[in-house]
C-alpha positions, 0 to 999 in steps of 0.5 A, a space after each residue: 598252582 604250578 608255574 604252568 597253570 599260572 603262566 597260562 592263566 595270567 596269558 588267557 585273561 590277557 587274551 580276554 582283556 585283548 579280545 583275541 581270537 580263541 584260535 589265534 590265543 590256542 596257537 600261541 599257548 601250543 610250543 613251536 617245538 619240544 626236545 627231550 634227549 638222553 645223555 649218557 656219560 661216564 663218570 670220573 669212576 668209569 661208570 655210565 651214568 644217564 640224565 634227560 635233557 629238554 629244550 622248549 622252543 615256545 615261538 619265533 613270531 618275533 626272533 630267533 628263541 631265547 632262553 636258559 638251560 637250567 641244571 637242577 634235579 627238578 627240571 621237568 617238562 611242565 616247568 620248562 614249558 612254562 619257562 619257555 612261554 614266559 621267555 616269549 611274553 618277556 621278550 616281548 614286553 622289553 621290546 628285543 627280537 625275541 621269542 621264547 625258549 627253556 631249556 635243562 638238564 635234570 641233575 644236582 649239579 653239585 654232586 659232578 665234578 667239573 670234568 663230569 659237568 663238561 662232558 654231560 654240556 657237550 653230549 647235551 650239546 652235541 644232542 641239539 646243536 641242529 636244532 639251536 644256533 644264532 638266528 634259530 635259538 640261543 641259550 643262557 645260563 640259568 640256576 645251576 649253569 654259568 658262563 664257563 657252561 656257555 663256553 663248552 656250549 660254544 665249543 661244541 656247537 662251533 664243532 660243528 658250525 664253525 665259530 659262532 659266538 653268538 649262538 650262547 650269550 652269557 659267555 666268559 668276556 673273553 670269548 666274546 661275553 658282554 660287559 655288565 652281564 653278570 650284573 644285569 638281572 640285578 642292575 635291571 630290577 633296580 632301574 626297574 624299581 626307581 621307574 615304579 617309584 618315581 610314578 609314586 613321587 618316591 625315589 630308592 634313597 628314601 625307602 626300605 629294603 627287605 631281599 629274599 635271595 642272596 644269590 647272583 640276582 639278590 646280591 647285585 640289586 642289594 648292592 645297587 640299592 646300597 649305593 643309591 643310598 636305599 636301606 637294605 633291613 633283612 637279607 636271606 638265603 639257603 644258608 639263614 637270613 640276617 636283619 639289621 633296622 639302621 641297614 645292612 652294610 652290604 659290601 661287608 655282607 658280601 665279604 663275609 659271604 665269600 669268606 664263610 660261605 653263609 649269611 649268618 653271624 655277620 657282625 653287621 647285623 642279628 641272624 634271623 629266622 627265613 621265614 620271617 624274610 617275607 612279612 618283615 616290616 618294609 617299604 619293597 620286598 624284593 623275592 629273588 629266590 624260587 618260584 612260589 614263595 608268597 601263597 596265600 599262607 603267608 600272602 595277608 601278613 605282608 607288611 611291605 608297600 611295593 614287590 618287585 618280582 626278581 625271581 620267577 613266579 614268585 607271587 601265586 595266583 592266590 597271593 595276587 588276589 590277597 596282595 591285591 586286595 591290600 593295596 600292595 602294588 606288585 611289579 611283575 616278573 615278566 618286566 622286573 628280572 628282564 634285565 638279564 635277557 635285554 643284555 643278552 640281547 647286547 651281548 648277541 648284537 655285540 658278536 653279530 657285528 663283531 664290535 664291543 661296547 663298553 660297559 657304561 653303554 651297556 648300562 646306559 642302554 639298559 635303563 633306555 630300556 628298562 625304563 620305556 618298557 616301564 611306561 609302555 606297561 603303564 599305557 596298557 595298565 591305563 587302556 585297559 584298566 588293569 594292574 601292572 601284572 596285566 598291563 605287562 601281559 597284555 603288552 608282551 601277548 599284544 606284540 607276539 599276536 601282532 607279530 604272528 597274524 602279520 606274517 599269515 599264521 593261517 595261510 
């Protein structure tokens, strides 16, 4: 099932549980605005090339729309739509005053030089500058984009609108980025995991973890779990997978990956089949790469007791049902990976105030937001007698529906 179908299905289940009026249910699903632009740039060799860029602005009932911009060959309107909708519910679950958006350009970033990427980013910004803004729609980095991409967007946008640091988040620190932003999603995953485990009288230091995906999110989650005394026993990414039943030294593994560009042949562990990672014996499985990795083919072989969804939509609805029947507890993506957007919100607040926070304040506030959101989800689970995924969806959808009705949507 693709991301849009799965997201819409979860939304409809939540709407049914909440007893939403059919008209408001329909209005919440329809995006506020969909933008498609052609971005034509000269390549370094002088030839012209054209790429298609998208921005889907889903909902602004609770505040400016917020969401990443991804540069990836598979960016298409359906995927961008699903992720924009997910952002609407995610910001509501975290209780930050935003709606949802998502954008992207269908390209392969590694095939483009830095100057080509800069030209592409600037042309994209020129095409959408009057549709984004500090109080309208605030982009952030996503797959294939980074702080540098945000710096180019900020610079190009400011040419039209004057200095506007709050128009994007995930910027370089020197341009008004927030301390703690780089680690925020991974740190949020760990805070969410701690809140979940506390419900079962467990803590990170007593358990074994498997992390699928060792990019920004997976590596930070691994590092912070390792610091807390948790045992990370298997890790994988696109370069391969390694395991060590006694626990991997994550600090050393990060050094090894930086120096060799690969996880393989690490002295502190054995190479393993990457397909085995998701079904490896462990207490907590953290998928933090692409969507749809847990599906009906492998779900019945999963041995973890807890799954923390650091990636967007890693669990297919069919896998969801299989895992629920097995008694596996799943911490859903719209909560588990909300640390990134929460610290993006802190960055936006700092930019608007022109007053920057130290890293300790950022991390303490993130912990407070993640812990509070978990307890709000648990309350929805008790009220509606549902699992954590529906607890999170009912919480998010209910907040957006309330804001929509209060604003007078039928007038």
